[in-house]
KOLSEPA-73097 format. One record per residue (C-alpha): x, y, z; residue number from 1; residue in one letter; chain. Coordinates in Angstrom, 3 decimals, always signed. Last residue first. Layout:
N
<node><xx>X</xx><yy>Y</yy><zz>Z</zz><i>NUM</i><aa>A</aa><ch>A</ch></node>
...
# end
This chain:
206
<node><xx>+22.627</xx><yy>-146.528</yy><zz>-287.102</zz><i>206</i><aa>G</aa><ch>A</ch></node>
<node><xx>+25.566</xx><yy>-146.471</yy><zz>-283.893</zz><i>205</i><aa>N</aa><ch>A</ch></node>
<node><xx>+21.816</xx><yy>-146.440</yy><zz>-281.761</zz><i>204</i><aa>R</aa><ch>A</ch></node>
<node><xx>+20.446</xx><yy>-149.484</yy><zz>-282.867</zz><i>203</i><aa>D</aa><ch>A</ch></node>
<node><xx>+23.690</xx><yy>-151.226</yy><zz>-282.996</zz><i>202</i><aa>T</aa><ch>A</ch></node>
<node><xx>+23.780</xx><yy>-150.550</yy><zz>-279.779</zz><i>201</i><aa>A</aa><ch>A</ch></node>
<node><xx>+20.519</xx><yy>-151.730</yy><zz>-279.131</zz><i>200</i><aa>D</aa><ch>A</ch></node>
<node><xx>+20.873</xx><yy>-155.056</yy><zz>-280.787</zz><i>199</i><aa>G</aa><ch>A</ch></node>
<node><xx>+24.590</xx><yy>-155.431</yy><zz>-279.072</zz><i>198</i><aa>R</aa><ch>A</ch></node>
<node><xx>+22.462</xx><yy>-155.575</yy><zz>-275.938</zz><i>197</i><aa>S</aa><ch>A</ch></node>
<node><xx>+22.819</xx><yy>-152.175</yy><zz>-273.837</zz><i>196</i><aa>L</aa><ch>A</ch></node>
<node><xx>+23.634</xx><yy>-152.016</yy><zz>-270.386</zz><i>195</i><aa>P</aa><ch>A</ch></node>
<node><xx>+20.329</xx><yy>-151.762</yy><zz>-267.923</zz><i>194</i><aa>L</aa><ch>A</ch></node>
<node><xx>+20.890</xx><yy>-150.619</yy><zz>-264.133</zz><i>193</i><aa>L</aa><ch>A</ch></node>
<node><xx>+24.825</xx><yy>-150.799</yy><zz>-264.411</zz><i>192</i><aa>G</aa><ch>A</ch></node>
<node><xx>+25.266</xx><yy>-148.157</yy><zz>-267.951</zz><i>191</i><aa>Q</aa><ch>A</ch></node>
<node><xx>+21.717</xx><yy>-147.160</yy><zz>-267.113</zz><i>190</i><aa>L</aa><ch>A</ch></node>
<node><xx>+23.873</xx><yy>-145.113</yy><zz>-263.974</zz><i>189</i><aa>V</aa><ch>A</ch></node>
<node><xx>+27.239</xx><yy>-144.198</yy><zz>-265.789</zz><i>188</i><aa>L</aa><ch>A</ch></node>
<node><xx>+24.882</xx><yy>-142.830</yy><zz>-268.841</zz><i>187</i><aa>S</aa><ch>A</ch></node>
<node><xx>+22.403</xx><yy>-140.894</yy><zz>-266.170</zz><i>186</i><aa>S</aa><ch>A</ch></node>
<node><xx>+25.383</xx><yy>-139.239</yy><zz>-264.685</zz><i>185</i><aa>L</aa><ch>A</ch></node>
<node><xx>+27.205</xx><yy>-138.174</yy><zz>-267.570</zz><i>184</i><aa>A</aa><ch>A</ch></node>
<node><xx>+23.748</xx><yy>-136.605</yy><zz>-269.485</zz><i>183</i><aa>D</aa><ch>A</ch></node>
<node><xx>+23.172</xx><yy>-134.791</yy><zz>-265.665</zz><i>182</i><aa>A</aa><ch>A</ch></node>
<node><xx>+26.215</xx><yy>-133.146</yy><zz>-265.948</zz><i>181</i><aa>M</aa><ch>A</ch></node>
<node><xx>+26.064</xx><yy>-132.325</yy><zz>-269.985</zz><i>180</i><aa>G</aa><ch>A</ch></node>
<node><xx>+22.673</xx><yy>-131.260</yy><zz>-269.023</zz><i>179</i><aa>N</aa><ch>A</ch></node>
<node><xx>+23.842</xx><yy>-128.612</yy><zz>-266.413</zz><i>178</i><aa>R</aa><ch>A</ch></node>
<node><xx>+27.130</xx><yy>-127.358</yy><zz>-268.150</zz><i>177</i><aa>D</aa><ch>A</ch></node>
<node><xx>+28.832</xx><yy>-125.896</yy><zz>-265.539</zz><i>176</i><aa>Q</aa><ch>A</ch></node>
<node><xx>+28.612</xx><yy>-122.563</yy><zz>-263.668</zz><i>175</i><aa>E</aa><ch>A</ch></node>
<node><xx>+26.921</xx><yy>-124.135</yy><zz>-260.610</zz><i>174</i><aa>A</aa><ch>A</ch></node>
<node><xx>+30.019</xx><yy>-126.242</yy><zz>-260.389</zz><i>173</i><aa>M</aa><ch>A</ch></node>
<node><xx>+32.120</xx><yy>-123.458</yy><zz>-259.268</zz><i>172</i><aa>P</aa><ch>A</ch></node>
<node><xx>+34.101</xx><yy>-125.027</yy><zz>-259.909</zz><i>171</i><aa>S</aa><ch>A</ch></node>
<node><xx>+35.730</xx><yy>-127.342</yy><zz>-262.223</zz><i>170</i><aa>A</aa><ch>A</ch></node>
<node><xx>+39.373</xx><yy>-127.615</yy><zz>-261.282</zz><i>169</i><aa>A</aa><ch>A</ch></node>
<node><xx>+38.175</xx><yy>-127.986</yy><zz>-258.128</zz><i>168</i><aa>P</aa><ch>A</ch></node>
<node><xx>+36.443</xx><yy>-131.774</yy><zz>-258.687</zz><i>167</i><aa>N</aa><ch>A</ch></node>
<node><xx>+36.033</xx><yy>-133.206</yy><zz>-255.075</zz><i>166</i><aa>L</aa><ch>A</ch></node>
<node><xx>+35.349</xx><yy>-130.314</yy><zz>-253.559</zz><i>165</i><aa>R</aa><ch>A</ch></node>
<node><xx>+32.892</xx><yy>-128.072</yy><zz>-256.039</zz><i>164</i><aa>D</aa><ch>A</ch></node>
<node><xx>+30.877</xx><yy>-131.428</yy><zz>-256.129</zz><i>163</i><aa>A</aa><ch>A</ch></node>
<node><xx>+30.947</xx><yy>-131.052</yy><zz>-252.572</zz><i>162</i><aa>I</aa><ch>A</ch></node>
<node><xx>+29.611</xx><yy>-127.736</yy><zz>-252.622</zz><i>161</i><aa>P</aa><ch>A</ch></node>
<node><xx>+27.642</xx><yy>-128.805</yy><zz>-255.973</zz><i>160</i><aa>D</aa><ch>A</ch></node>
<node><xx>+24.904</xx><yy>-131.143</yy><zz>-254.192</zz><i>159</i><aa>Q</aa><ch>A</ch></node>
<node><xx>+21.678</xx><yy>-130.889</yy><zz>-255.941</zz><i>158</i><aa>A</aa><ch>A</ch></node>
<node><xx>+22.577</xx><yy>-133.023</yy><zz>-258.643</zz><i>157</i><aa>L</aa><ch>A</ch></node>
<node><xx>+22.954</xx><yy>-135.434</yy><zz>-255.635</zz><i>156</i><aa>A</aa><ch>A</ch></node>
<node><xx>+19.214</xx><yy>-135.763</yy><zz>-255.719</zz><i>155</i><aa>L</aa><ch>A</ch></node>
<node><xx>+19.172</xx><yy>-137.349</yy><zz>-259.682</zz><i>154</i><aa>A</aa><ch>A</ch></node>
<node><xx>+21.458</xx><yy>-139.796</yy><zz>-258.327</zz><i>153</i><aa>P</aa><ch>A</ch></node>
<node><xx>+18.931</xx><yy>-141.367</yy><zz>-255.906</zz><i>152</i><aa>G</aa><ch>A</ch></node>
<node><xx>+16.061</xx><yy>-141.113</yy><zz>-257.951</zz><i>151</i><aa>T</aa><ch>A</ch></node>
<node><xx>+16.304</xx><yy>-144.855</yy><zz>-260.728</zz><i>150</i><aa>V</aa><ch>A</ch></node>
<node><xx>+17.909</xx><yy>-146.769</yy><zz>-257.555</zz><i>149</i><aa>A</aa><ch>A</ch></node>
<node><xx>+16.125</xx><yy>-145.364</yy><zz>-254.929</zz><i>148</i><aa>F</aa><ch>A</ch></node>
<node><xx>+12.512</xx><yy>-145.869</yy><zz>-256.095</zz><i>147</i><aa>Y</aa><ch>A</ch></node>
<node><xx>+13.881</xx><yy>-149.619</yy><zz>-257.396</zz><i>146</i><aa>W</aa><ch>A</ch></node>
<node><xx>+15.015</xx><yy>-150.208</yy><zz>-254.188</zz><i>145</i><aa>I</aa><ch>A</ch></node>
<node><xx>+11.476</xx><yy>-149.113</yy><zz>-252.890</zz><i>144</i><aa>H</aa><ch>A</ch></node>
<node><xx>+9.748</xx><yy>-151.226</yy><zz>-255.150</zz><i>143</i><aa>T</aa><ch>A</ch></node>
<node><xx>+11.376</xx><yy>-154.081</yy><zz>-253.776</zz><i>142</i><aa>P</aa><ch>A</ch></node>
<node><xx>+14.472</xx><yy>-156.043</yy><zz>-256.413</zz><i>141</i><aa>A</aa><ch>A</ch></node>
<node><xx>+14.582</xx><yy>-157.989</yy><zz>-259.719</zz><i>140</i><aa>D</aa><ch>A</ch></node>
<node><xx>+17.172</xx><yy>-157.334</yy><zz>-261.242</zz><i>139</i><aa>P</aa><ch>A</ch></node>
<node><xx>+16.555</xx><yy>-156.170</yy><zz>-265.158</zz><i>138</i><aa>I</aa><ch>A</ch></node>
<node><xx>+16.456</xx><yy>-157.749</yy><zz>-268.506</zz><i>137</i><aa>R</aa><ch>A</ch></node>
<node><xx>+15.080</xx><yy>-161.131</yy><zz>-266.864</zz><i>136</i><aa>G</aa><ch>A</ch></node>
<node><xx>+11.547</xx><yy>-160.291</yy><zz>-269.431</zz><i>135</i><aa>A</aa><ch>A</ch></node>
<node><xx>+10.224</xx><yy>-159.941</yy><zz>-266.267</zz><i>134</i><aa>A</aa><ch>A</ch></node>
<node><xx>+12.261</xx><yy>-157.060</yy><zz>-264.697</zz><i>133</i><aa>I</aa><ch>A</ch></node>
<node><xx>+11.613</xx><yy>-155.141</yy><zz>-268.121</zz><i>132</i><aa>L</aa><ch>A</ch></node>
<node><xx>+8.249</xx><yy>-155.281</yy><zz>-267.722</zz><i>131</i><aa>S</aa><ch>A</ch></node>
<node><xx>+8.218</xx><yy>-154.478</yy><zz>-264.176</zz><i>130</i><aa>S</aa><ch>A</ch></node>
<node><xx>+9.839</xx><yy>-151.793</yy><zz>-264.221</zz><i>129</i><aa>I</aa><ch>A</ch></node>
<node><xx>+7.861</xx><yy>-150.539</yy><zz>-267.367</zz><i>128</i><aa>T</aa><ch>A</ch></node>
<node><xx>+4.627</xx><yy>-150.791</yy><zz>-265.740</zz><i>127</i><aa>P</aa><ch>A</ch></node>
<node><xx>+6.609</xx><yy>-148.917</yy><zz>-263.096</zz><i>126</i><aa>E</aa><ch>A</ch></node>
<node><xx>+7.412</xx><yy>-145.926</yy><zz>-264.816</zz><i>125</i><aa>I</aa><ch>A</ch></node>
<node><xx>+3.822</xx><yy>-143.802</yy><zz>-264.654</zz><i>124</i><aa>S</aa><ch>A</ch></node>
<node><xx>+2.994</xx><yy>-145.493</yy><zz>-261.368</zz><i>123</i><aa>D</aa><ch>A</ch></node>
<node><xx>+6.266</xx><yy>-144.158</yy><zz>-259.929</zz><i>122</i><aa>W</aa><ch>A</ch></node>
<node><xx>+5.812</xx><yy>-140.218</yy><zz>-261.118</zz><i>121</i><aa>F</aa><ch>A</ch></node>
<node><xx>+2.554</xx><yy>-140.241</yy><zz>-260.036</zz><i>120</i><aa>P</aa><ch>A</ch></node>
<node><xx>+3.443</xx><yy>-141.313</yy><zz>-256.882</zz><i>119</i><aa>K</aa><ch>A</ch></node>
<node><xx>+6.455</xx><yy>-139.278</yy><zz>-255.955</zz><i>118</i><aa>I</aa><ch>A</ch></node>
<node><xx>+4.816</xx><yy>-135.831</yy><zz>-257.716</zz><i>117</i><aa>F</aa><ch>A</ch></node>
<node><xx>+1.656</xx><yy>-133.969</yy><zz>-256.128</zz><i>116</i><aa>R</aa><ch>A</ch></node>
<node><xx>+0.516</xx><yy>-137.730</yy><zz>-253.682</zz><i>115</i><aa>Q</aa><ch>A</ch></node>
<node><xx>+4.203</xx><yy>-137.517</yy><zz>-252.242</zz><i>114</i><aa>H</aa><ch>A</ch></node>
<node><xx>+5.383</xx><yy>-134.129</yy><zz>-251.765</zz><i>113</i><aa>L</aa><ch>A</ch></node>
<node><xx>+2.013</xx><yy>-133.778</yy><zz>-250.160</zz><i>112</i><aa>Y</aa><ch>A</ch></node>
<node><xx>+2.678</xx><yy>-136.348</yy><zz>-247.929</zz><i>111</i><aa>D</aa><ch>A</ch></node>
<node><xx>+5.579</xx><yy>-135.468</yy><zz>-247.480</zz><i>110</i><aa>L</aa><ch>A</ch></node>
<node><xx>+4.674</xx><yy>-132.548</yy><zz>-246.772</zz><i>109</i><aa>R</aa><ch>A</ch></node>
<node><xx>+2.543</xx><yy>-134.120</yy><zz>-243.861</zz><i>108</i><aa>S</aa><ch>A</ch></node>
<node><xx>+5.149</xx><yy>-135.112</yy><zz>-242.097</zz><i>107</i><aa>S</aa><ch>A</ch></node>
<node><xx>+7.316</xx><yy>-138.017</yy><zz>-242.113</zz><i>106</i><aa>D</aa><ch>A</ch></node>
<node><xx>+10.558</xx><yy>-136.814</yy><zz>-242.375</zz><i>105</i><aa>R</aa><ch>A</ch></node>
<node><xx>+13.961</xx><yy>-137.949</yy><zz>-244.941</zz><i>104</i><aa>T</aa><ch>A</ch></node>
<node><xx>+11.881</xx><yy>-137.348</yy><zz>-247.965</zz><i>103</i><aa>S</aa><ch>A</ch></node>
<node><xx>+12.152</xx><yy>-133.765</yy><zz>-247.247</zz><i>102</i><aa>E</aa><ch>A</ch></node>
<node><xx>+15.602</xx><yy>-132.874</yy><zz>-247.165</zz><i>101</i><aa>D</aa><ch>A</ch></node>
<node><xx>+15.948</xx><yy>-134.382</yy><zz>-250.817</zz><i>100</i><aa>S</aa><ch>A</ch></node>
<node><xx>+12.953</xx><yy>-132.890</yy><zz>-252.108</zz><i>99</i><aa>M</aa><ch>A</ch></node>
<node><xx>+13.940</xx><yy>-129.310</yy><zz>-251.239</zz><i>98</i><aa>L</aa><ch>A</ch></node>
<node><xx>+17.603</xx><yy>-129.833</yy><zz>-252.511</zz><i>97</i><aa>R</aa><ch>A</ch></node>
<node><xx>+15.921</xx><yy>-131.482</yy><zz>-255.720</zz><i>96</i><aa>N</aa><ch>A</ch></node>
<node><xx>+13.640</xx><yy>-128.554</yy><zz>-255.498</zz><i>95</i><aa>M</aa><ch>A</ch></node>
<node><xx>+16.539</xx><yy>-126.056</yy><zz>-255.098</zz><i>94</i><aa>A</aa><ch>A</ch></node>
<node><xx>+18.373</xx><yy>-127.573</yy><zz>-257.370</zz><i>93</i><aa>S</aa><ch>A</ch></node>
<node><xx>+16.417</xx><yy>-127.101</yy><zz>-261.015</zz><i>92</i><aa>A</aa><ch>A</ch></node>
<node><xx>+18.867</xx><yy>-127.059</yy><zz>-263.795</zz><i>91</i><aa>K</aa><ch>A</ch></node>
<node><xx>+20.604</xx><yy>-130.046</yy><zz>-262.730</zz><i>90</i><aa>A</aa><ch>A</ch></node>
<node><xx>+17.129</xx><yy>-132.251</yy><zz>-261.338</zz><i>89</i><aa>S</aa><ch>A</ch></node>
<node><xx>+15.518</xx><yy>-131.747</yy><zz>-264.801</zz><i>88</i><aa>L</aa><ch>A</ch></node>
<node><xx>+17.988</xx><yy>-133.254</yy><zz>-266.749</zz><i>87</i><aa>R</aa><ch>A</ch></node>
<node><xx>+18.677</xx><yy>-136.530</yy><zz>-264.351</zz><i>86</i><aa>Y</aa><ch>A</ch></node>
<node><xx>+15.003</xx><yy>-137.037</yy><zz>-265.157</zz><i>85</i><aa>L</aa><ch>A</ch></node>
<node><xx>+15.241</xx><yy>-136.450</yy><zz>-268.546</zz><i>84</i><aa>Q</aa><ch>A</ch></node>
<node><xx>+17.621</xx><yy>-138.673</yy><zz>-268.856</zz><i>83</i><aa>V</aa><ch>A</ch></node>
<node><xx>+16.054</xx><yy>-141.375</yy><zz>-266.814</zz><i>82</i><aa>I</aa><ch>A</ch></node>
<node><xx>+12.866</xx><yy>-140.631</yy><zz>-268.852</zz><i>81</i><aa>V</aa><ch>A</ch></node>
<node><xx>+14.741</xx><yy>-141.735</yy><zz>-271.712</zz><i>80</i><aa>N</aa><ch>A</ch></node>
<node><xx>+16.458</xx><yy>-144.651</yy><zz>-270.357</zz><i>79</i><aa>R</aa><ch>A</ch></node>
<node><xx>+13.251</xx><yy>-146.584</yy><zz>-268.773</zz><i>78</i><aa>L</aa><ch>A</ch></node>
<node><xx>+11.218</xx><yy>-145.900</yy><zz>-272.347</zz><i>77</i><aa>R</aa><ch>A</ch></node>
<node><xx>+14.217</xx><yy>-147.296</yy><zz>-274.491</zz><i>76</i><aa>E</aa><ch>A</ch></node>
<node><xx>+14.353</xx><yy>-150.386</yy><zz>-271.881</zz><i>75</i><aa>G</aa><ch>A</ch></node>
<node><xx>+10.548</xx><yy>-150.794</yy><zz>-272.309</zz><i>74</i><aa>D</aa><ch>A</ch></node>
<node><xx>+9.641</xx><yy>-150.446</yy><zz>-276.195</zz><i>73</i><aa>D</aa><ch>A</ch></node>
<node><xx>+9.978</xx><yy>-147.848</yy><zz>-278.729</zz><i>72</i><aa>R</aa><ch>A</ch></node>
<node><xx>+10.332</xx><yy>-144.640</yy><zz>-276.516</zz><i>71</i><aa>G</aa><ch>A</ch></node>
<node><xx>+8.456</xx><yy>-141.245</yy><zz>-277.438</zz><i>70</i><aa>V</aa><ch>A</ch></node>
<node><xx>+5.803</xx><yy>-141.801</yy><zz>-274.786</zz><i>69</i><aa>A</aa><ch>A</ch></node>
<node><xx>+7.411</xx><yy>-141.916</yy><zz>-272.106</zz><i>68</i><aa>M</aa><ch>A</ch></node>
<node><xx>+9.498</xx><yy>-138.653</yy><zz>-272.833</zz><i>67</i><aa>R</aa><ch>A</ch></node>
<node><xx>+5.859</xx><yy>-137.697</yy><zz>-272.912</zz><i>66</i><aa>H</aa><ch>A</ch></node>
<node><xx>+5.235</xx><yy>-139.235</yy><zz>-269.742</zz><i>65</i><aa>D</aa><ch>A</ch></node>
<node><xx>+8.456</xx><yy>-137.280</yy><zz>-268.450</zz><i>64</i><aa>L</aa><ch>A</ch></node>
<node><xx>+7.292</xx><yy>-133.653</yy><zz>-269.660</zz><i>63</i><aa>E</aa><ch>A</ch></node>
<node><xx>+3.939</xx><yy>-134.050</yy><zz>-268.706</zz><i>62</i><aa>S</aa><ch>A</ch></node>
<node><xx>+5.951</xx><yy>-135.498</yy><zz>-264.819</zz><i>61</i><aa>Q</aa><ch>A</ch></node>
<node><xx>+6.978</xx><yy>-132.077</yy><zz>-264.498</zz><i>60</i><aa>V</aa><ch>A</ch></node>
<node><xx>+4.447</xx><yy>-129.540</yy><zz>-266.247</zz><i>59</i><aa>D</aa><ch>A</ch></node>
<node><xx>+4.489</xx><yy>-127.322</yy><zz>-262.777</zz><i>58</i><aa>L</aa><ch>A</ch></node>
<node><xx>+7.014</xx><yy>-128.969</yy><zz>-260.283</zz><i>57</i><aa>L</aa><ch>A</ch></node>
<node><xx>+8.346</xx><yy>-125.680</yy><zz>-259.199</zz><i>56</i><aa>A</aa><ch>A</ch></node>
<node><xx>+4.982</xx><yy>-123.487</yy><zz>-259.169</zz><i>55</i><aa>F</aa><ch>A</ch></node>
<node><xx>+3.020</xx><yy>-126.943</yy><zz>-256.655</zz><i>54</i><aa>D</aa><ch>A</ch></node>
<node><xx>+5.937</xx><yy>-127.202</yy><zz>-254.318</zz><i>53</i><aa>V</aa><ch>A</ch></node>
<node><xx>+6.382</xx><yy>-123.219</yy><zz>-253.656</zz><i>52</i><aa>V</aa><ch>A</ch></node>
<node><xx>+2.508</xx><yy>-123.288</yy><zz>-253.569</zz><i>51</i><aa>A</aa><ch>A</ch></node>
<node><xx>+2.134</xx><yy>-126.241</yy><zz>-250.829</zz><i>50</i><aa>R</aa><ch>A</ch></node>
<node><xx>+4.874</xx><yy>-124.202</yy><zz>-249.057</zz><i>49</i><aa>W</aa><ch>A</ch></node>
<node><xx>+2.594</xx><yy>-121.393</yy><zz>-249.273</zz><i>48</i><aa>F</aa><ch>A</ch></node>
<node><xx>+0.027</xx><yy>-123.555</yy><zz>-247.308</zz><i>47</i><aa>K</aa><ch>A</ch></node>
<node><xx>+2.456</xx><yy>-124.307</yy><zz>-245.536</zz><i>46</i><aa>E</aa><ch>A</ch></node>
<node><xx>+3.375</xx><yy>-120.947</yy><zz>-244.656</zz><i>45</i><aa>K</aa><ch>A</ch></node>
<node><xx>-0.087</xx><yy>-120.083</yy><zz>-244.100</zz><i>44</i><aa>S</aa><ch>A</ch></node>
<node><xx>-3.050</xx><yy>-118.360</yy><zz>-245.669</zz><i>43</i><aa>G</aa><ch>A</ch></node>
<node><xx>-1.649</xx><yy>-117.824</yy><zz>-248.979</zz><i>42</i><aa>Y</aa><ch>A</ch></node>
<node><xx>-1.945</xx><yy>-113.789</yy><zz>-249.590</zz><i>41</i><aa>R</aa><ch>A</ch></node>
<node><xx>-2.731</xx><yy>-112.686</yy><zz>-245.660</zz><i>40</i><aa>D</aa><ch>A</ch></node>
<node><xx>-1.058</xx><yy>-115.555</yy><zz>-243.945</zz><i>39</i><aa>N</aa><ch>A</ch></node>
<node><xx>+2.066</xx><yy>-114.844</yy><zz>-246.524</zz><i>38</i><aa>I</aa><ch>A</ch></node>
<node><xx>+1.988</xx><yy>-110.921</yy><zz>-246.438</zz><i>37</i><aa>F</aa><ch>A</ch></node>
<node><xx>+1.655</xx><yy>-110.861</yy><zz>-242.526</zz><i>36</i><aa>N</aa><ch>A</ch></node>
<node><xx>+5.427</xx><yy>-109.573</yy><zz>-241.851</zz><i>35</i><aa>H</aa><ch>A</ch></node>
<node><xx>+5.534</xx><yy>-107.052</yy><zz>-244.840</zz><i>34</i><aa>S</aa><ch>A</ch></node>
<node><xx>+7.279</xx><yy>-108.124</yy><zz>-248.237</zz><i>33</i><aa>V</aa><ch>A</ch></node>
<node><xx>+10.422</xx><yy>-107.767</yy><zz>-249.247</zz><i>32</i><aa>E</aa><ch>A</ch></node>
<node><xx>+10.486</xx><yy>-111.689</yy><zz>-250.655</zz><i>31</i><aa>L</aa><ch>A</ch></node>
<node><xx>+13.921</xx><yy>-112.405</yy><zz>-249.059</zz><i>30</i><aa>R</aa><ch>A</ch></node>
<node><xx>+12.796</xx><yy>-110.238</yy><zz>-245.248</zz><i>29</i><aa>R</aa><ch>A</ch></node>
<node><xx>+9.288</xx><yy>-111.566</yy><zz>-245.285</zz><i>28</i><aa>A</aa><ch>A</ch></node>
<node><xx>+10.187</xx><yy>-114.882</yy><zz>-245.339</zz><i>27</i><aa>L</aa><ch>A</ch></node>
<node><xx>+12.842</xx><yy>-114.686</yy><zz>-242.613</zz><i>26</i><aa>E</aa><ch>A</ch></node>
<node><xx>+10.164</xx><yy>-113.142</yy><zz>-241.011</zz><i>25</i><aa>R</aa><ch>A</ch></node>
<node><xx>+7.861</xx><yy>-116.163</yy><zz>-241.787</zz><i>24</i><aa>M</aa><ch>A</ch></node>
<node><xx>+10.172</xx><yy>-118.236</yy><zz>-240.920</zz><i>23</i><aa>T</aa><ch>A</ch></node>
<node><xx>+12.555</xx><yy>-120.978</yy><zz>-242.770</zz><i>22</i><aa>T</aa><ch>A</ch></node>
<node><xx>+14.123</xx><yy>-122.789</yy><zz>-240.082</zz><i>21</i><aa>A</aa><ch>A</ch></node>
<node><xx>+11.255</xx><yy>-125.352</yy><zz>-239.494</zz><i>20</i><aa>A</aa><ch>A</ch></node>
<node><xx>+11.218</xx><yy>-126.104</yy><zz>-243.565</zz><i>19</i><aa>Y</aa><ch>A</ch></node>
<node><xx>+14.282</xx><yy>-126.265</yy><zz>-244.274</zz><i>18</i><aa>G</aa><ch>A</ch></node>
<node><xx>+17.104</xx><yy>-123.645</yy><zz>-244.419</zz><i>17</i><aa>L</aa><ch>A</ch></node>
<node><xx>+18.380</xx><yy>-123.749</yy><zz>-248.080</zz><i>16</i><aa>E</aa><ch>A</ch></node>
<node><xx>+15.866</xx><yy>-125.300</yy><zz>-249.848</zz><i>15</i><aa>A</aa><ch>A</ch></node>
<node><xx>+13.021</xx><yy>-123.833</yy><zz>-248.228</zz><i>14</i><aa>F</aa><ch>A</ch></node>
<node><xx>+14.594</xx><yy>-119.932</yy><zz>-248.827</zz><i>13</i><aa>A</aa><ch>A</ch></node>
<node><xx>+15.295</xx><yy>-120.790</yy><zz>-252.610</zz><i>12</i><aa>D</aa><ch>A</ch></node>
<node><xx>+11.584</xx><yy>-121.756</yy><zz>-253.006</zz><i>11</i><aa>L</aa><ch>A</ch></node>
<node><xx>+10.159</xx><yy>-119.144</yy><zz>-251.634</zz><i>10</i><aa>G</aa><ch>A</ch></node>
<node><xx>+12.315</xx><yy>-116.651</yy><zz>-253.601</zz><i>9</i><aa>R</aa><ch>A</ch></node>
<node><xx>+10.969</xx><yy>-118.839</yy><zz>-256.884</zz><i>8</i><aa>R</aa><ch>A</ch></node>
<node><xx>+7.822</xx><yy>-118.095</yy><zz>-255.043</zz><i>7</i><aa>L</aa><ch>A</ch></node>
<node><xx>+7.930</xx><yy>-114.490</yy><zz>-255.097</zz><i>6</i><aa>I</aa><ch>A</ch></node>
<node><xx>+9.079</xx><yy>-114.333</yy><zz>-258.330</zz><i>5</i><aa>E</aa><ch>A</ch></node>
<node><xx>+6.716</xx><yy>-116.403</yy><zz>-259.935</zz><i>4</i><aa>S</aa><ch>A</ch></node>
<node><xx>+3.869</xx><yy>-114.232</yy><zz>-258.436</zz><i>3</i><aa>E</aa><ch>A</ch></node>
<node><xx>+5.241</xx><yy>-110.910</yy><zz>-259.620</zz><i>2</i><aa>E</aa><ch>A</ch></node>
<node><xx>+6.704</xx><yy>-108.869</yy><zz>-257.325</zz><i>1</i><aa>M</aa><ch>A</ch></node>
# end
């Protein structure tokens, strides 16, 4: 089995069961390997979890950085990064579920997620948010509130089971246009966080 498939199956297991309930026996069953495979190849369950996270987050920050770089001003930069973040989240529901679950627990795994993704992501957009606050274009709020406002809706894109119940006509949600879902959500969020000014709307409409 290729390395990418091993890590993908590991990601699905951790996302579905949570770290504590993902036993070495269950991992061996899902990966179709011997009971000692994880320890022999990765050193421990936690080291395997870290390899899974690194695999799932590969190139995510560089994609977000690119969307920031092509923005013409702070408002467009924030819009670009939120749209791209939601699109990436909608296509990576397993990592989304893992991130949501681990964010509720004070652990070394959350420290790793913070070091590997959360802090680099926030450091990349914090200057833009600060500039928009200083310009009076968005509300002044503590860092964690802005983090929740930006990322919270993205985490919800992994909640297909409740979406299927709320909108049974469109179920199964997993088979829907994921980009379309992400764009609809980012449009709603951005209308609240950063409504288009008349000048912005004119520029967009050409």
